[in-house]
C-alpha positions in Angstrom: 7.5 60.2 9.4 9.5 63.4 8.7 12.6 62.1 10.5 15.6 62.1 8.3 18.1 60.7 10.9 20.9 58.8 9.2 19.8 60.0 5.8 22.4 61.8 3.5 21.1 64.7 1.4 22.8 66.7 -1.4 21.4 70.1 -2.1 22.6 72.1 -5.1 22.4 75.9 -5.2 22.6 75.8 -1.5 24.7 78.9 -0.7 21.7 81.2 -0.4 18.0 81.6 -0.9 15.8 78.6 -1.2 18.7 76.2 -1.4 20.2 77.4 1.9 16.8 77.1 3.5 16.4 73.5 2.1 19.8 72.5 3.6 18.8 74.0 7.0 15.4 72.3 7.2 16.7 68.9 6.1 19.5 69.2 8.6 17.1 70.1 11.4 15.1 66.9 10.4 18.3 64.9 11.0 19.9 64.6 7.6 23.6 64.8 7.0 23.7 67.5 4.3 26.1 68.2 1.4 25.9 72.0 0.8 26.9 72.4 -2.9 27.2 75.6 -4.9 29.7 77.6 -7.1 31.3 79.3 -4.1 33.2 77.2 -1.6 33.4 80.1 0.9 29.6 80.7 0.8 28.9 77.0 1.2 31.3 76.9 4.2 29.3 79.7 5.9 26.1 77.7 5.4 27.7 74.6 6.9 28.8 76.6 9.9 25.2 77.8 10.5 24.0 74.2 10.3 26.6 73.0 12.7 25.6 75.8 15.2 22.1 74.4 15.0 23.4 70.9 16.0 23.4 69.5 12.4 26.0 67.8 10.4 27.1 69.1 7.0 29.9 69.6 4.6 30.6 72.1 1.8 31.4 71.2 -1.8 32.2 73.6 -4.6 30.1 72.5 -7.6 29.2 74.0 -11.0 26.2 72.0 -12.1 27.1 72.6 -15.8 30.3 70.5 -15.3 30.0 66.8 -15.1 33.4 66.4 -13.3 32.2 68.8 -10.5 29.0 66.8 -10.1 30.8 63.5 -10.0 33.1 64.9 -7.4 30.2 66.2 -5.3 28.7 62.7 -5.2 32.1 61.2 -4.6 32.7 63.4 -1.5 29.3 62.4 -0.1 30.1 58.7 -0.6 33.5 59.0 0.9 32.2 60.8 4.0 28.9 59.0 4.6 28.9 55.9 2.2 25.5 56.7 0.6 23.2 59.2 -1.0 19.6 59.1 0.1 18.2 62.4 -1.1 19.0 64.8 -3.9 17.5 68.3 -4.1 18.1 69.8 -7.5 17.8 73.4 -6.7 20.5 75.3 -8.5 19.1 77.7 -11.1 19.2 81.2 -12.6 16.4 83.5 -13.8 16.9 86.7 -15.8 14.1 88.6 -17.6 14.9 89.2 -21.2 12.4 89.8 -24.1 12.3 86.9 -26.5 13.3 88.9 -29.5 16.4 90.2 -27.6 17.4 86.9 -26.1 20.8 85.7 -27.2 21.9 82.2 -28.0 24.5 82.4 -25.2 21.8 83.5 -22.7 19.5 80.6 -23.8 22.3 78.1 -23.6 23.5 79.2 -20.1 20.0 79.0 -18.7 19.3 75.6 -20.1 22.7 74.3 -19.1 22.2 75.3 -15.5 18.5 74.9 -15.0 17.9 71.7 -17.0 21.1 70.0 -18.1 22.5 70.4 -14.5 19.4 68.6 -13.1 19.9 65.7 -15.5 23.6 65.4 -14.7 23.0 65.6 -10.9 20.1 63.2 -10.9 22.0 60.7 -13.0 25.1 60.8 -10.7 23.1 60.5 -7.5 20.7 57.9 -8.9 23.6 55.6 -9.8 24.4 55.4 -6.1 20.7 55.2 -5.1 20.2 52.2 -7.4 22.8 50.2 -5.5 21.0 50.7 -2.2 17.6 50.3 -3.9 16.1 53.5 -2.3 16.2 57.2 -2.7 14.3 60.4 -3.3 15.0 63.1 -5.8 13.3 66.5 -5.5 13.5 68.9 -8.5 12.7 72.5 -8.1 10.7 73.7 -11.1 8.4 76.8 -11.3 4.9 77.7 -12.1 6.5 79.4 -15.1 6.6 76.0 -16.8 3.9 76.3 -19.5 1.5 73.4 -19.6 -0.4 73.2 -16.3 1.5 76.3 -15.2 1.9 79.8 -16.7 3.8 81.2 -19.6 5.6 84.4 -18.5 6.7 87.2 -20.8 10.4 87.8 -20.8 11.2 84.3 -19.5 11.2 82.1 -22.7 14.5 80.5 -21.7 13.6 80.1 -18.0 10.1 78.7 -18.8 11.5 76.2 -21.3 14.0 75.0 -18.7 11.3 74.6 -16.0 8.9 72.9 -18.3 11.7 70.5 -19.2 12.2 69.8 -15.5 8.6 68.8 -15.0 8.8 66.4 -18.0 12.2 65.0 -16.9 10.7 64.4 -13.5 7.9 62.1 -14.9 10.3 60.1 -17.0 12.8 59.6 -14.2 10.0 58.5 -11.9 9.0 55.8 -14.3 12.6 54.6 -14.9 13.7 54.6 -11.3 10.5 53.3 -9.6 11.8 49.6 -9.9 14.7 50.6 -7.6 12.4 52.2 -5.0 13.6 55.7 -6.0 11.0 58.4 -6.0 11.3 61.5 -8.2 9.1 64.5 -7.7 9.2 68.2 -8.6 8.0 71.4 -6.8 6.7 74.4 -8.7 7.0 77.5 -6.6 5.3 80.8 -7.4 6.7 84.1 -6.2 9.1 83.4 -3.3 10.9 86.0 -1.3 14.5 85.2 -2.1 17.5 87.0 -3.6 16.3 85.8 -7.1 13.1 87.8 -6.7 14.9 91.0 -5.5 14.2 92.8 -8.7 10.4 92.4 -8.2 10.6 93.8 -4.7 12.6 96.8 -5.7 10.0 97.9 -8.2 6.9 98.9 -6.3 4.7 98.6 -9.4 6.0 95.2 -10.3 5.5 94.1 -6.6 1.9 95.4 -6.6 1.2 93.7 -9.9 2.6 90.4 -8.6 0.7 90.5 -5.3 -2.5 91.3 -7.1 -2.3 87.9 -8.9 -1.8 86.0 -5.6 -4.9 85.2 -3.7 -3.0 85.1 -0.4 -1.6 88.5 -1.4 2.0 87.9 -0.3 5.1 86.3 -1.6 6.0 82.9 -0.2 8.8 82.3 2.3 11.8 80.1 1.4 11.1 77.9 4.4 7.5 77.2 3.2 9.0 75.6 0.1 11.6 73.8 2.2 8.8 72.2 4.3 7.4 70.8 1.1 10.9 69.6 0.1 11.1 67.8 3.5 7.8 66.1 2.9 8.8 64.8 -0.5 12.2 63.7 0.7 10.8 61.8 3.7 8.8 58.7 4.3 5.7 60.8 4.7 5.4 60.9 0.9 6.2 57.2 0.3 3.5 56.7 -2.3 4.1 59.9 -4.3 6.3 59.9 -7.4 6.2 61.5 -10.8 4.3 64.5 -9.4 4.9 68.3 -9.7 3.5 70.0 -6.6 2.5 73.6 -6.9 3.2 76.0 -4.1 2.1 79.5 -5.2 -0.3 81.1 -2.7 -3.2 80.3 -5.1 -1.7 82.1 -8.2 -2.7 79.4 -10.7 -6.1 79.1 -9.1 -7.0 82.6 -10.2 
């Protein structure tokens, strides 16, 4: 049920961190993977790692704030493999900044990458999925998404974008269900990736974070990737419109 043989998957933000892990795990499950991110060189390095593992992948430079880049990303996948079965919207940024000091430019950049980028990528991929009447879209949100999640001081822009992703996921699930396209989101808590490096470098911040997590550790990227695989595969064939939390119990506390 977790076999993705002959499936084509696009993963954004795949040059490092969780995105790189998602690409690797989906490739190991048999998917042909498009590794997309802002650095062609970094994407090529990920592709080489996947090929060494026996997988099939290609690299595409893509800035998710630019529609032309996104259209090209999907075009490359279609030219190479003639279809798009899976989209993992993973590209994102996170920078702590007090609300009263947050600039318009910082707000716009975060929303452009974290929310507008998801909309543009989902739309481009879904137009191909509609033709084949099947597909799965997995959006990476966050527990910092407000309602049913947490508000987090210093992350007004980030939380707004992630809350928007959860809402967008539900609407897309409704509109795309008639075409047998499932749309779900994942809301990770504290995951050990380059994005969380600032927490790990501050011992007090790390201790405070771990104190809020019942499992008393940060999650691993591959633990999130395993959930991505589940939601992208036939194992989750009756799940759509959901946001699945993976946070070591943080929100249960």
